[in-house]
Each structure stands twice: as structure tokens, then as C-alpha cells.
N, C-alpha and C positions, 0 to 999 in steps of 0.2 A: 504494500500500500504506500502511495506517495504521501508526503506531507501535504495537507489539503488547504491551508490558508496561505495565500501569497502576499507577503509584506509589500510586494510591488504595488499593490493597489491601495495602500494606506493613504487615503486622500481626504480632503475636505470637500464639502459640496460646492459645485459651481453655481453660478447664478443662472441656472437653466432648470427646466423641469426635472424633478428627481426621477431616477429610474425605478422601476418596480422590481422588487425581489421575488414577486410571485411568479416570475418567469421561470425560476428554477428552485425556489424554496416554498414549501407549503407553510401554512400558518403554524403548524406544530413544530416544524423545523426552525422557523424564525424565532419562536418562543424559546426553544432550546438554546439557540445562539445568544439571545438576550440574557438567558440565565448564566451562560458562560461569562458574558461581559460583566454582569453584576458580581461575579466572583473575582474578576480581575481588578476592578475598581469599585469595591462595595461601599454601601452606606455603613457608617460607623455610629452606633448609638450607645447611650448609657444603659446599664442593666439595673433593673429595679425602678425605684422612684425616679421620675424624669421631669424635666421642665415640660410645661404644657405644649410648648412650641415644637416638641419633638415627638413624632409618632413612632409607634412600635412596629417593627418589621421583622417577621420571622426569619427572613433571609438576609438580615444585616449582621454585621459584626457587633456583638453585644459585649461591651467592656464593663467591668465593675466600676462603680462610681469613682473610686480613687484613680484607677487607670485612665478613665475617660477625662477626669480633671487634669491628670498629668499630660495627656495628649493635647488638650486645649492649651495648657501652659506652654508646651513645646512649640505649638503653632504660633502662639502670640509672640514668643521670643524670636522665632524665625522671621516673623513678619515685621519686626521692629526695624526702623523707627516709625513705620506707618501706624496710624491709629486704627486698629482693627477692632471691630465690635465683637462682643460675644455672639451676637446673632449671626454675623458673617462666618465666624469659626464654626458654629453649629451647622450652618447651611452647607459649608464645605464638607464637613465630616459626614453629614447625612445625605449628600448628593448621590443619587443613584442613577447610573447610566440609562437603564431602561425607561425611566420616568422623565428623561430629558428629550424632548422632541428633536433638538438639534443633534444630539448623539445618534438617534435612530436615523436621521437624515444623512449624517456622515457615514454611518454604517452601510446605508443603501448605496451610496456612491462608491464606497470601497468595494462592495461586492460586484457592482456593475463593471468594474475594471478587471476582475478576475478573468483569466483565460477560460474558455469553455470547459476544458478538461478539469481545471481546478474547481469550477462551479459544480460539476458533476460529483467530484470527490467530496466537496463540502456537503452537498445534499445527502450523500450516502452516509457520511459520518454523523450528521445530525439525526438522521433517521435511526441509526443504530443506538445513539445515545438516548433517544426518546422511547425506544421500544425494547431493544435487546442490548443493553449496555455492557454486559459482562466482559466481552472481548476487548472493548475500548477502555473500560475502567481498569483493566488488567487485574481483575478479581473475578470471583464467581458470583459476585453480587448481582442480583436481578432487578434492583430498584432503578427505575429510569432516572437519568441525570436531573431533570427538573424537580424531582421529589426529594433529592438528597439535601441535607442541611448544608450550610455554607462551609462548615469545617470539613465535611466529607468531600465537597466539590474541590476544595483546595488540595486535599490529599490526592484526588484523582489527577489534577494537573501536575502535581509533583511526581506522581507515578509515571507520567509521560516523560518528564524531564530525566528521570533516572533509568528509563527503560533500556534494555539491552538492544532494542531495535532502533536504528537511526531514524526511520520515518516518524516514530513517536516522539523522539527528542526534537526533531524539526517541527513537529506539530506543536509541541509546547512553546517553542520560541515564537513561531508564527502567530499562534492564537493569543498569547499573552502580549506580544508586541502590538497586535491588532487592537486589543482592548485598550492598552495604554495610549496608543496614538490617537484613537478615536476620543478618548476621554480628554486628553490634553487639548485637542482641537475644538471640543464642544463644551467644555465645562463652563458653567455660568458663574462659578465662584473662584476659580483658580487665579485669574488675573487680578480681580479686586483684592484677593487675599494677599498675594505676593507683591502687588504693586507694579506688575508688568504692564506698561502702557502699550496698547495696540498700535498707537501712533507715536513716533518719536516726540520727545518733549518740545523740541525746537522746530517741529515740522512746519513748513510753509509750502504752498502750492507752487511747483516749478514745472513749467512746460518744457518738453523736449522738442526735438526737430519735428516740424509739421509734415510728417510723411503722408503721401497720397498712395492709396493702394488700388490696383485695378479691380474692377468688378466685371463679371461675365454674365451676359444675358442672352439666352437663345433667341433667334429671330422670331420663332413662333412656338406656341405650346406643343404643336404636333412634332416638331423636331426634337424638343426636349423629351417627349414621351418615347420617341424612337431611339433615345440615347445616342443620337448622332453627335460626335464631339464638335465643339467649336474649334476652329483652327485659327491660330495666330502665328506670326512670324517674328523672329528676332535674330540677332547674330550669335550671341552667347547666352545660354540659359544656365543658371546656377541653382542647384537644388539644395535648399537649406540656407539659413541666414546667420549661422554662428561665426566663430572667430575666423575660421578658414575662409568662409564666404566673404566676410567683410574685407579682408585683405586682398583677395582676388578681385573683387569688384572695384576696390579703390585703385589697384594697379592698372586694371583695364581702362578705367576712366582717365587716369593720369596719362597713359600712353596714347590713347586714341581720341580722347575728348568726345565731342558729340557725334563723331562719325561712326562710332560703334554702338549698336544697341545691345544693352545688357538687361536681362530679366532675371530677378531673384525671386524664387518661389519658396514660401515657408508654410508648413502645415499648421503651425501654431498661430497665435494672435499677438498683435502689438498693443501695448498699453502706454499711453502717455505718462511721463514722469509724475504728473499730478495725481495719478492713480496709485502710485507707489508710496510706501511698501504695501503690498496686498496683505490682507489679514490672514491669520493662520487657517481659518476655516475655508478659504478659497485659494490661497497662494500656491500651495503645492499642487492642487488639482488643476490649476490654470497655467502654471509656468513650467511644470516638469513632466517628463515622459511618464506615461501610465499613472498619472496622478501623484507622483512623488518619489516612488521607489520601485525599482524593478528587482525582483528576487530571482536568484539562480534556481535551477530545477530542484536541487536537493535542499533548498532553504538555507544554505550555509552563508550566503552573503547578499546584502541589500545594496542596490545601485541607484544613485541619484543622478539624473541627467536632465539638462535643460531642454525644454520643448516649447519654445515661444520665439517671437521675433527677437533676434540677437542671440538665441541659444544660450550656451554656457556663459557667454559674455554678459548676459543680462542678470544671471543668478549666481555667478561665482563670488568669491570673497575678496576679489581684487589682488590677490597674491601674485606677484610678478617676479619670477626667478628664471634665470637663463640656465639651460641644460649644462651639466658639468662636463669638463674636458674628458673625463674617463668614459662617459657615455658617447660623446662624439667620436672618440677613438675606437670604441667598440663597433659603432655603426660603420665607420670607415674601413676598418681592418677585418673584423669578423664577418661582417655582412657585405663586404666588398663594394661599399658606396663611398668612394674617396672624397666626394664633395663635402661630407660632414666634417672633415678635419682640415678644411681649407679656409683661408681668409674670406672667401665668398660667402660661406655659410655664416661666419661671424658677422659679416656686413649685414646679412638679413636679420640676424638677432638684434644687432645694434639699431637697425633701421626701425623695427617695430617698437623697440624699447624707447627710443627717442620720440617716435611719433605719438606715443601715448603718455609721454611725460613721466615715465616710471622713475621712482626714487623713494628714499626713506627719510629725506631731510625733514619733512613736516610731520612725521609720525609721532604721536603721543601715545605711549603704551597704556592700555587700560589695565585693570587689576589682573586679569587672566594672563596677559602677555608679560606683564612685569613680574608676576610670580614665576613664570617659566624661565625668564632670563636670569633673574636674581637667584632663584633656586638652583639653576644649573651651575652658576658660579660657585655657590656654597658647597655643592657636592663634587666639584672638581671637573666638570665638563667644560671644554675649552672652545668647541666649534659652535659658537652662538652668534646670532646677529638679528637685526631687524629685517623684516621681509618687505621689500619695496612694493609699492602699490601703483596701479595704472590709473592714477587720478590727476594727471597733468600737473603734479607738484602741489596739489591742494592737500588740506589736512585730512579730509575724508575719514571722519571718526564715527561713521554710522555703523551700528551693529546689525542693521536690518537688511543688508544688501542681498541676502538670499531671496528676498521677496521683492526685489527691484530697487534700483537706486533712485530715490526720490529727488536727490539733488542733481542728478544727471552728471555726476563727476567721473564715473568710471568710463574711461575712453576706449570702450570696446566697440563692437560693430554699430550699435544704435546711436551712441553719443559721439562717435569719432569717425570711423571709417566710412560708413554709409553716407552721412551728410556731406562729407567732402566729395565723395564720388558723385553724388547727385549734382553738386555745384559744378563739377569739372566735366561731367560726361552726360550720357544719355541713358540713365538708369531708371528702371521701373521695378515695382515690387508688387507681389500678390501674397496676401495672407490667407490662411484657411485652405491652402492648396496642397492636397496630398498627391504626390507624384507616385504613380503605380509602376511605371516602367520606362526605361530608356528605349527609344525607337532606333532601329538600325536599317541600313540598306547594305547589300553585299555588292562591293565594287572591286573588280579585279581580285576576287578571292578574299577580300578583307571585309570585316564587319565595321561599317562606318556609322558612327552615331549621327543621327539626323534630327534629334529633338527628344522630347519626353511627352508622356501622356499621363493625365491624372484627373482627379476630381476636385472641383472647387466648391466650397460651401460659404454662403454668405453669413455674416454675423446675425442677420435677422433670424429670430426664433432661437437664439442661443447656439447657432451653428448646427442645429439638428436638420434632419431632412435628407433627401436622396442626394442632393448635390448635382452639379453640372459637369459633364465630361468636357475636358479641354485638351487639345493637342497643340503643343508648341513646337514649331519647326525652327531649327537652329543650325548654325555651322559648327558650333562646338558646344559640348555639354560638360559641365563641371558638377560632380557629385560632392556635396559638402554638407551632408545631413547627419554626420556624427558616427562614431564607432559602432553604435548599436544598429543604426538604420542604413548606413551606406552599404554594408555588405548585403543586406536584405534586398535593397533596391537592385543591386547587381544580379542577385539570384533571380528576382522577379523578372528581370530583363532577359533571362535565358542564357546568361554566361555560365559556363560549366567549370571554370577553373576551380579545382578542389581546395585551393588556398583561400578562397573567398570565405570570410567568417572565421578563419582559424587565427591562432596567435593573439588571443585576447588577453590583454594585460589590464589590471584594475587598480594597482596601488592599494591593496586591502588595508584596513585599519582596525584596531581595537581601541576601546575607550577607557579612560580613567577620570574620575571626578573627585574633587576635593571640596569639602564643606568648611567654611571659615567662620571665625567668630565675628569678623568685621562685616559690615554691610557692603556686599560686592556690587550689587546692581549689574549683573552680568551682561545685560542687553546693551550697555553703554560702551561706546568706543569701537574702534576697528576690530573686526573679527580675528583675522590671522595676520599679525604684524611682527611675529617673532618665530624663530626656529632654532632647534638644537640638532646639530648634524654629527655628533661624535660617533654614532653607530651606523652611518650610511654605507660603510664598506666593510662589513663583517667578514666577507669571504675573500677579499682581495680582488673581486671582480665587480665591485660596485653594487652589491646587493645588501640591503640593510635598512633599518627604519630611521626616520626623522621624527622629532617630537615637536608638535605644534598645538596651538590653541584652536578652538573651533567656534563656529557660530553658536551663540547661546539663545537664539530664539527657541522657546520651550519645545517646539515640535521636533527639534533636532537631537538634543542630548537626553531629555527626560524619558522618552518612551523606551530607550534601550537600557536604562538602569535595571539591574537585576531585580527580578520579581521573586520574593520569598513568600509573600502573602499580600493580599490587597490592602490590608491595614498598614503594613510596613511601608509599602510603596507609596501609598497616599500620604503618610506622614513624612516620608523622605522628600517627595517633590514639593511639599510645603516649605522646604528650606531653600527653594530655588534662588531667592535673592542673595543667598550666602554661598552659592555653589558655582564653581567653574569646572568645565570639562575639557579634556585634552585628548589628542589622538596620537597613537604610535602608527605611523604610515610607512609602509615598506615599498621599496622598488622590487616588485615581484620578479622572480626568475622563471616561475612555472606558469603555464597558460591555461586558458579555457577556450571556448568558441561560441559563436553566435549561430543560430539556425532559425528557420521560419516556423512559427506556430502552425500546425497543420490545419487548424480551423480558421484562424483569423489572418494568417500571413504576417503577423507582427513579430518583432524580434523576441526570441527566447534565449536565455543564457545558460550555458553549461560551464560552471566554474566552481571549483572547491579550493580554498586556500590550501596549499600543499604543506606537508610537514616542514619542509625547508623554510618556506616563507612564514609560516606560523611561529616557528622558533625565533626567527628574526624579529617579528612583531613583539613577541613576549619579552625580548631583551629591552625593547623600547618601553613596554608597560612597566617593567621593573624600574627603569630609569625615571619615568614619570612619577612613580610612587615615591622614590627617593627625593625627588624635587619637592613634592607636596609635603612630605614629612619635614624636610629642611625648612619649609616655609610655614611651618606650624599649623597646617591644616588640622582642624578638629576631627574630621572624618576623612578617610580615603576609601573610595569605592572603585575597585577594579571591576569592570563590566564582565565578570566571569560567574555565571549562575552557579550557585552552590557554594561559593566562597564568601564567608562572612567579611564585612568591611573591617578596616582597622579603625578603632575608636580610641582617640587619645584620652587618657585619664589623668588623675592627679598623682598617680604612683610615680616613684622615682626611676623605675627601670624602663622608661618609655622606649629608649633606643633598643634595648634587648627584646622587648615585646615586639617592636616593629620589625626587627631582623628575623624573629621567629615567624612572624606573619608573612614576610617576604618569602621565606622558605616554603611555607604552605602554598603561597601563590604559585611559585615555580613548579611545585609538585602537582598542583591542581591543573595547570596548563590551560590552553585555549582551544580545545578540540571542538571542531564543528560537529553537528549543526547547532548545538545549544548555544555556544558562544556567539554573541552578535558581532559579525564582521560587516563592515560597510565600505562603500567605495563611491567616489565622485569623479574619478579620473579614468576614462575608458580610452584604450589605445590599441592599435595594432591589427584590426580585423581585415584591413586591405593593405597589408604590409608592402612597403617599398622594398624592391629586391633587384639584384644585379642580373637575375635570370628568371624567366617566366615560371619555372618549376618551383621557385622558392617564395613567390609572393604574388601580388595582384597588380601592382603598378611599377613602372620603371623609375629611374632616378629623376625624371621630369614630371612624375605624377600621372603619366599616360597608362591607361589600363592595357595590360598585355593582351595581344590578340585583337585589338580594336584600333580604330583611327577616330580621332575627334572626341574621345571620351577621357576625362581626367577625374582624379579624386584628390581633394585638397582639404583634409581635416586630420584629426589625431589618429584616424584609422590607418594612416600610412606609416606610422612610427614603426621602425624595424623591431624595437623592443620598448620596454617601459622607459620613460624619460627620467624617473627618479625625483623629479621636482614637479610642482604644479605645472601642467602642460600648456597653459595658455600661450606663453611667449614662444615656446618651441613650435606649437601648432601654427602660429602666425608667421614665424620665420620660414618654416617649410612651405607654407601656402604662398608666401611672397616669392620664393624660389620657383615654385610651380607656375605661378602667375607670370613670371618673367619669361619662362619657357613657352607658355601659352601665347604670350604676346608675339614672340618670335615666330611661332607656328602660324599665327594669324597673318603676320606680315608676309610670310612666304606663300601663303595661299592667295587666292584671288582677292582683289580689293573688296573691303567690307561693303556690304549693302548700304547705300546712303540712309541716313537717319530717317525714320518714318514713325509716325504716331501709332502706338499699339492700340 
């Protein structure tokens, strides 16, 4: 049996009509699922005599009066210096997911994003739990799950966590993460309790570049019903609007000006800066692939990828790092791509660096990043530095960037490359355009790209509906829709190269959090402005972890905190304003692959962090724990289910206690699928290679075995970059764009500019 809940779909509701779960869940199955959710984030009530404002719930956690009073005291202290009322604390403790309409709406959208096979598995699981639970409860007990008391439900979930069967362990992680994510995104009391402001304190409405997007209307209703594609013509069509696309578009406009028509197609949507940052309840479902996280088939790793106008450049954390010399040498020598170890490639790196005004001069470290650098120095780590930001030299101290840059400071595709391209050239854009395939003609035995075909959907009605088929004819086609989607588009276009989709690198991470006595306000300041690199080359071949801070928007760090019980997790996240989280992120040596879902044709991921890469990550986890201990964290939580946190006490042997705890951590390990691994850097599925048998594109980004077809995004990386891939992606895209310009010059004269 497969793990049945896909964290890939943990999303918040969009501003569209909510999907119906009755398409694949019966009412009884839905009620069982809500019962599980109420176990993961339960109501907590006092036992015995209670205040009149608190109702008694048989399926709540009932604490003795003294323990309940202690819990309210802990929350009040954690919420300080905010003035939190007793009523608000009680409302938070008694909040029950199944009674919150927003929670159920979130859950419906989550389920709508599950692949069909996962929907079938989920329905099967819930049916068994409601009627024949014994096999799934891992006992001979015949009581249906909905009839079990909450304490027994908790035991059932932990029996999955400790099962000898990997699918049950994956089920535990997926189902508990599902409940935690949905609760964080929907809770009516969490933000008021912790003081987290949905809108930055100094927010002002700031408009970004006034983009105009093409709209397509069929000549008549009869032609639309016959599904006859609308045909348009351009010179270069670019699929995707992320970092690679932005650079290619800009280079084409610089080189040819208005004489070359360029059309950029994006399946996601554009939002003006005045809409940013989007709220948690809609940001992930609106700006990210598959609603926020894509999960690997075995449930071992969750992947976050941008899926909006600007792609990763819209939702990344601004970190700007140039690829290390040892990686460039590896690509040049081991992969026989000498360009990467030449001044020409460095010129491309420097060009994009300067174009975006990357630097660290204006950075003011927030609490999390200061803790990382100061703590690293205390424990003797020496390879530490600030992380430059692509904000044109501005201060850029916004911690909300994952949900869009409201200041418009990130000089990515939307705020830098595309506006300049529009001013210099003849560039058009279309949003809501899902490209289905690249079109080819056979000329002299060669497959020649002649355009693309896809489906455009208007914003009207929330982007729902059948859509309009559109065929775009072009002289050159550039695929730049990301490591997950670019190989799938090539597959859908009939290309048979077995390397397409292979060689997937992800930079997998594990998490560590520290709880501090001081008021941290973790949402304030730049997200990722420091790095510790002492362990980045553990094997002498450039593989190892780097230690970094992370975005502290609640939806990112809190749902992956270990779940021992609903009560413990709920009390822990109430300490949010005193908590910072960090990642141990490794340059992975071992790979996975992308393939097409047989039902939907969307990307599916086969990737499990290898023993080698997990061991490297664990070295970083230990390093982060040492830093947090040196910085007097009151609590240290390694995100390793089943391992208790380190809690500082008033005893004198703190260092010995901590060292013994570290030994437990090392022995416990980070074995999947229970341990939460995550990734936001996808690379390599259309690998650049010196020969067709070893990859998908040549050194100029041209797809092997075709003419006129290019790939320009992180999917062309020969291996993992080892640093945040934005700068490397853009530099390679610029190199590919230069070659594309030369190819266009050698071809017939570009068609004169014409209105699309």
C-alpha cells in the first residue's frame, strides 16, 4: 500500500469556487478524515468544573484544572509582551478544526490537488478506518476510528509512525503534516494570539510594472465548440516566465530591439505588487506549483516550486550566491563542458549579478540570522558570511517575500528583466496559458521546432472552464518552465531521449528550531541573509551541507515541527514569536527523476534522500544544534519525530546534558519517510551534456536531436549547484540566450514586427 496523503497539495483556498470532495469521498469518509484532523490539532479543555464560556467535548483533550492553568500561563508568557486576554487563550486552546469552516474549506482545496491515484488510496483508507479498522490500526481492535477516544486515536497515529512498514510511516508524516498545515493556514486565533501580522507593519501600496497580457477570443462560438485552435505568429516563443525566461527575453530585446517579436507564455497568474504579500490562506495555492508543495512518490521529501508570473523569482528569499569554483571545475572536467571554467562563464555570472544590484552592504541581520553568525563564531566555525540579496542595493528587510515582494525590490524577472525588455524590444506576455506540446516539422531528417500549442484560460470565473486552444507559430522555441515541468513538456512533445527527466537534484534539507527567552518576532527582517559553509565539502568532492536561516512565515516552519501529540504541538506553536528555525541544506550527490502522472500528465517525483546525503545533512543538524545551544536557546527542537527536544534547565550540568542529547540525536538519525525532508531548489532534469547519450541539451542549450528548440532554466544544470541556484540559472540562461541570438542572426532575417 502506498502512503495515501500527498503533502504536495497542502494548500490554502483560492479565491474561486471551492471544489467538492464528494467527487471521491463519501460523507462517512469525510467525517473520518475530520476526526483525524481533530486528533492532530485538538481542542484542549479543562477537566471538571469549567468556566461557562467553555463547552465540554468528549473528543477534546481534557486537562486537570492545574495542568490547564499551567498551559494558559505558558501561552500568556509566550505571547508577551502582547496583551493577551484570557478569553483569547481559551479560544485558542478550544479551537477545533472540524468546527472551523475555513479549515474545512482549506481541506477541500488540499484534496482537490491530490493526484487521482492518491485520491483513490485516501478513499480506500478512510473506508477501512470507518468500517474494518483492524489492519490500519495495527491491532485486532474492531472499533471504527470515529468511535475511538482521542487518546486511542493518538496511539493509532503513533503506531503508524513506528511501524515496520515504510508506507505506514509515510502515512503518519503525510497525514499529520496535512492537519498541521491546514490548521496553521485557517486558525482564527493563532495570529491574534502570537501577534503575527498578516500584513507587514510598515506596508504601503506599491504598484509594479503595468504589464499588459494578451487575451484570446475565438471568432465564433461554433469554432470554439469545435476546439479549433486559434493561430498566432511570433519569432521566438518562450514557455515559462521564471529566472531563465527573464534573462533570455531581456537579451533578445537588447540584441534585436523591436525587430524581433518575443512571446512569453506563463501558466500561472500575475499579481501587482499592491496585492503582495498574499495571505497564508491563499498565497501558497496561488503562487506555487500544486498549491504549495509537491511530494515525492514515497512521501520522503516535500518540494516547493514557484508557479506564477516570475516563477521562483517572485517567491524566493532573495539569496544571491555565485556557484563555487569547485562546482564549475566539476562541470568543466567531469562533464566535459569546458565553458564553465572559463572567463566567459564568469562574465555571465558577473553580468546578472550587477544587473540586479546584488550585494550585502545594506543588510541588517534580524534575530535569526544574527544568532546563526554569532553562534557559529562561538563554536569555532570559520566559513561564515552575509548572503547578498538581489534588491538593487536596497535594505530589503521584508520577511514576507515568499508570498510576493510588496515593495517591488527584488530585481528578478517581474521587477527587473521583463520591464527593461518591454522598453527595449517587442515583447508580449500571456498568463493562464498552459503549453501542452512543442510543435515540430521534419526537414531534411531533422525535427525542427515550429511553435507550441496549448490552452489559455481567462481570469474570468477564477480561471475555471474549458479554456481556448491556441497554436503559436515561431522560428525558435525556448522551454523555460522549470525543472519539474520542462522535462514533462518535452515528453508530451514526443521526444524519446531517455535522459529527459533523469538526474534530478533537490538540495534536500532538515530543520532545527530554537525557542528563546527574548521576544524574537521572527517574521521581521530579511529571511536568508547569513550562511555557515564549514561543512560544504565533507567528501573532498564538494558535497556537504550549508547552514542557513529560513522564512518564518508560520506556514513554512511550524507544520513540520515534530508531532508527539496534538496538545504538545499546539502548545509549542504558541511560542512562535520566540522561535527561529534553520535548515541544514546539502549539495546532493545522488539523484531522482521526474515522470508524467498517468492520469493527469502533471509532473510526479521519484526521489528519496540517499544514505550518503542524509548523513551529510545530519552533520549540519548537529552543527545547528551546537549554535543554538551556544546562543542560549531555551529549547532546541530537531525536526526528527520520536526524538525529544533539548530543554534547558537551571541545573549546572547543562553542557553535559546537551552533549548526551546530541549523542541521542546522532543515534536517532534522519531516516525517511518519517523525517521531514524539504526542498526548494530543483535542478538537472534536462541536463546539459557534451554528448546526446549523457543529457538533453548541448552546451548552447539546444535540445539534442532537434533544431530550433532550447531549454534555459535550472533543469540544464549538469549537477547540483550547491548554492541557491538563482544566479547560476540566470548566468547559464544568458549564455544560452547569446547563442540563440547568434543562431537567429545566421538564419533568415527576422519577420518584421507585427501586432499579435
